[in-house]
Phi, psi and omega in degrees: 000125165237168181128175181266124169268119187248127181228096186055244182263017179242153175235151180225120188272109189279136170109338178297320181195176175274135180259144183254121175254119181266135186277126171236104183269112169268039187237156175274356193224020178290151194295328186259316186221035177307127175090350185282335193229012193273032163234165183300317183291306186294327179293312181298319174304315181297310184304310185296320176296321177290320175292322173301326178279354174123003180294127175265342182224145176244125179257106193263127177239141180245359174224131172294142177242021179304156171300123178088019183293151176266127176289146180239160186288163179299323183295315182289333181289324177287325172300334184276328191250338191304311183297323181287320183297319175300313186294327176298347175293340180285346181245154181281086173209169175271129184247126177243150175237127180267100178208150179251013185247126184297330186287327181284316175311308187298320186283328179293316184291323172302325181277359173115002181298153192251328191232138159253119177262107192254111184291353175249021169051042176067011180256004176250326173255116185294340182265354188293320178296320178295320177303314181294320177298310187306331180256009181056034188278159170278152181217130169273114178259108186251143184275139178215164179198146181280337184233135186272062180228126184227144168288307177221107187319298186292321179300315184294316181304307187293324177296313171313301180303320173303311181305306183300323184290316180301321175299315183292311186295315174307316185286348179102013169285130180283148176306325185284356177263354196257135170234149179242155184222133186286339178078052178297130180099341191251107181061040181216147173277169170321303180307313181300314185297314181295323174294318174305317180291321182290331183248020178314316186299345179286349173289348181296338180303332186291331186080017184238151172302145179254129177257134182231122182240099182244350198307117181051024182289162191293340171300317177296318179300315176299320186286313194264348180058046181233148176293166184305325184272007181240032184249023186291318183289317176305316183291324177303320175296319181291320175306310182295315180299316182304313176300317182291342178262001173117009175299129176261332179224144180234133183258117195220159170274310192268078190308300190306304181303306190283338170297316181294313178301315177303314182298320186282317171302319181294320179297338177270315186258340185267000000 
């Protein structure tokens, strides 16, 4: 995939290299680092470190999406992320907000965010697509499912993403604003996740930049029988394979290490 990805006043040259999205969880209960960075000072310190280590995008989350997570109100989500989204405007980075609520998306875009990362691919909140369109923001359209059952895994994932893309375009989101994400770990078994990784290049048929989020996920834990904080090598394997299969952006916790993995993989495959 080559071309320009536009996210408000910023541009990303797709195809030139792999871009790194650093995860900033402003939540008390995220699966990997819940509660570590949920104050403005700690969050900002973490964001600046990730930028220094090679993050091109900071993805701010105010609600955990771990299995069995407790939903929070839009107000609580905004309370957690508003200050950091505003503060990040002081540094030269692209700010993404991980939310499935249009109210949170709108407030974040008012505060200067560039991308909305929606784990339900614009299919849960009927107002989400219009909010993104109104601001000319970038959007990550992710595949998700309540139950891990499929007639044909790749066909079903592509069909869901096509529906989301249709919603986006009808709402006025431009093609140049859209990224797709197969949703590793969301509504999928271990076998589903491994199959999606193996066949990731089949998503290229949709013609949009591919974002991949595998960092420290249970797929790695199941294969390696390791706790969440011991999954850096497993994550590295998924990042390398993902890039070789067409991923343009990788969403990670371990920015310094994965930026190195991406740079080395790019040298071989781009």
